[in-house]
C-alpha positions, 0 to 999 in steps of 0.5 A: 599510512598506506605503507604501514597498512601494506605491512600488516596486510597479507595476500588475502586482502584486496581493499583498493576500492575502499581506500581510494580516498587515502590521505597524503598528509605531508603535501596536502597539509602544506597546500592547505596552509597556502590556501588558508593564507590566500583565503585571508587575503581574499577576505580582507579585500572582500570586506571593502567591496562588501561595504560598497555593495551593501550601501546600494543594497539598502537603497534597493531593499527600501524601495522593494519594501515600499512597493510590497507595503503598497501592494499589501495595503491595496489588497487589504483595502479591496478585501475588506470593502468586498466583505462590506459589500457582502454584508450589505448584500445580506442586509438587502436580502433581510430587508426584502424578506421583511418587507421593510422600507428605508432605514430598516436595519440601522447601523449596529442593530443586526444581531445575527449578521456575521459581519466583517471588520468595517461593519463591526468597527465603530465610526466606520459606517456612519449611516445605512439603510434600504431604498426600494426600487420605487423610491429611487431618485427621491432624496427624502427617502433613505438613510439618515445621512442620505438627504443631508449629503444630497442637499449639501452640494449639487455634485453630491446629488449628481454623484449619488444619482449616478451611483444608484443608476450604475448599481442597477444597470451594471448589477454590481456594487457602486461607490460615490465620493468623496462627498463635498460639504456646503462650502465645496470642500471634500470630506472623508465620506464615501457612499456605497450602494449594493443592489439586490435582485429578487428573481431577476427583478431589481428590488432596490439598493442597500446604502451605506455612508463610510468614513474612509479615515476611520476605515483606514485606521481600522484596517492598518495595524498598530505596527504599520502606523508606528513607522508610516504616516497615511494620507487620503488623496483624490484626483484634485489633490496635488502630487504626492511627495517624492519620498512617499508612495501611493496605493490606489483604493480601486473602488468602482466610481471613485479615483482615490489614493492613499499616500504612505510616508515612512516616518522612521528610517530602518537601521542599517543593520545588514552592513554591520552584520556582514562586516562582523561576519567578515571579521569572524571569518578572519578570526576563524582562519587564525584559529584554523591554523592552530587547529590544523597543527593539532589535527596533524598530531591526532591523525598520527595517533589515529593512524597508529590506532587503525593499524592495531584495529586492522591487526585485531580484525584480521585475527578475529576473521581468521578465528571464526568458523563462518566463511567470509567473502567480499566481491565487487559488482562485476563478480570479482572476488576481493577478499576471503577469510581462512574459514572460507578457504577451508570450506572450499579447499582453495587457498586465498591466492587462488580465489582472490581476483577470480570471476564467475564461474568460480572454481568451487561451483559444481560443473553441472550447477553452473547455470543455476548458480549463475542465475542466483549470482545475477539475483544477488547482484540485483537485490542481494539476499533476503533475511532467510538467505540463499541455499546453494551447493559448493564443490570442495577441491577434492570433489565432494559437495557442500550445502551452504547458506549465504547471506549478503550485505552491501559493501560500501565506501565511507561515502555510502557508495556501494562497490560490491557485496559482503557474504557470510557463508555457513556450512549447513551440510550436517543440517541438510543430512539431518533433515534428509534422515528425519524425512526418511524416518517420517516417510517410514513412520507414515508407511507404518501408519498406512499399513496399520490404517490398511489393517483397520480398513480391511476390517471395516471393508470385510462386511462389504465382501460378506454381502456379495459373496453370500449372495453369490453362494446362494445363487450358486447353490440354487443353480446347482440344485435346479441343475441337479433336479433338471428344472431349469432351462437355458433361457433361465440360466443366463440371467442367473449367471450374469448376476453371479458374474456381477457379484463376483466382479463387485467382490473382486473390485473390493479386494482390488481396492483393499490391495491398492491401499495395502500397497505403498503406491502413489496416485496415478491420476488420469483423465476420467469421465465421472458420468461413465464411472458412476453409471458403472458403479451404480449399476452394481448396487441392488444385486444383493437385496440392499437398498437401490439408490436413485441417481441423476447424471448429466447428459454430457461427460464430466472430466476430472483428473483422478485415480479411478480405483480410489474414486470408485472406493470413495463412491462405494463408501459414501453410497454404502454409508447412505444405505446403512443410515437411510432406514433409520429416519422414520420414513420410506428409505431412499438414497439419492446420488447426483452429479452436476458441474459448477462452471463458476468455480470450475468444480465437479460436484457429487452429492450423496443424500439419504433419508436417515437422521442426519449429522448433528452440528456438533458431530459435523466437526469430527465426523471425518476424523479417524476412529470416530464412528456413530455406527454400532461396531463401526471402526470410524475409518470409512469417512476418514479415508473418503476425506483423504482421497478427496484432499489427495485430488485437491478437492474437499468434502462437506456434510450438511442436511439435505432439504428434500430427503431430510437426512445427511447430504455428503458433497464432494467437490473436485476440480474439473480437468483442463480441456485438451488442445486439439492439433489442427492438421494443415 
């Protein structure tokens, strides 16, 4: 088989690890035949030894069974008598609660008692009743049978009196018996006394006369009595028969035993079964010799079929376009197909046997590929695979997607990994082109948005420029008339400078949006920024906002120009809506710090009509505006700025002013570590 397989294998195959258990049919078949003949002889000799062993086994098994039956009988008797004690204890509590005397609950008249088998079985409990603490020792007071057994024999009276004193002194159930008749012969009657203590004081005993013979008949199942004979023994009884076994009842105050005789011997089926099994093994060996010959013929047929399957599999692997690669747990390449060779530009002879770093790894990515390789050795690849880059023999890079599956032997032992390698260079190129097109579309959309923003911001320039023109004309008129002094000139020029700076800032923000620029976040103190921005409002005769700022810096990582534009938009929006609320117009700006969430919280509230619940869902969308002539871009730009800084903006109704309240939350900047000089 090995030689035939080698004839169809070429240089690209290396399956030595998977063929370690290859069969050597000729010598192995002859050795198997000799082993079978030796096994037949061994089994023949083992049959005789087995029969001798099983005789002793049967005797030991019978003794073990008798011991197990005795232990079961002892535990069963003890369990049911303990249950009877619990039943009498319940009846004692009922007797005390009812305040009854003797014979309060006769046998079988307790309807609400969930009693055990001994209490429920007819004929087991012959008589029962309650004796109070003040009536102990009086033979006339007690259950129906109590005075009869007391007077029948002096030893009965002594045993019953001892039983009552024992139960009271030891505070547990006590037994007395077996009772003697008037002729001095033992009966099967046993008395049980269960004491009851009410709040630590002895209240009395609940007594029950039990027929042991009836109790044993009730306890022992029918299947047990079919093969056994049970006899009650006491200490005065003669020794038990040697072939039987005895079980102690372990009832406090008595020395009673139960003798169990085996009436029917167990059939010796085990030796017969083992003997039959041995014969079956001998017959099976003969059948195995015949089956072995047929197995050799089938193996030859399977070998021919395997050769055809190997040839077919080789043709299939060479026809696919997906690269296949097998490598062991040490990183050595065992097999590659033609598609993989074409993908990397190296022949199978060059690749097989090579270890990491592989020749198709780019030199600048060896460390990264080594880490990927280690991860695959540890856990393989997940469902989505692993994307890496290979380098073709001519030097160009190839994007590939690798999926790994465990390479296992027939016994399930993993010896390596089987890789499917898919060339995704074209897909990656398409993704890059799509990303470039998307970037261009976004740039075009940004330019369109900037045009809209410029239109919406134009009215912001009208106010400062109009005010600036008014101040300039007034100043020129007074200069021409000579009616202005130097002390009056300075405040006018300062206000003109602030208006010019505000107009310049608006133009600068528009230019910043028009240019395709990335965010340039820097460590920014919001308190100082808001002080500077809020100082510019009110110079153009608009509503002057009020504000509340912390007395300590509030640091965030933000783009100063964009954040200034955000504040201007929110305050200007509040100034526009504040007069429409039916009360004195007000705008309130507040900055605080939420230490629990690590956020800086900026709130801009007004006295306007507010934002309805339906409008809150769309107010930040582009081209949505409730202003007359508004473009609907101001709040959309505000949301974009806030989200670009990893924050969020919300709108609600202000509880004090009654109008809209826009709340901006930005993450606080991480504190800087100071270097400690030595």
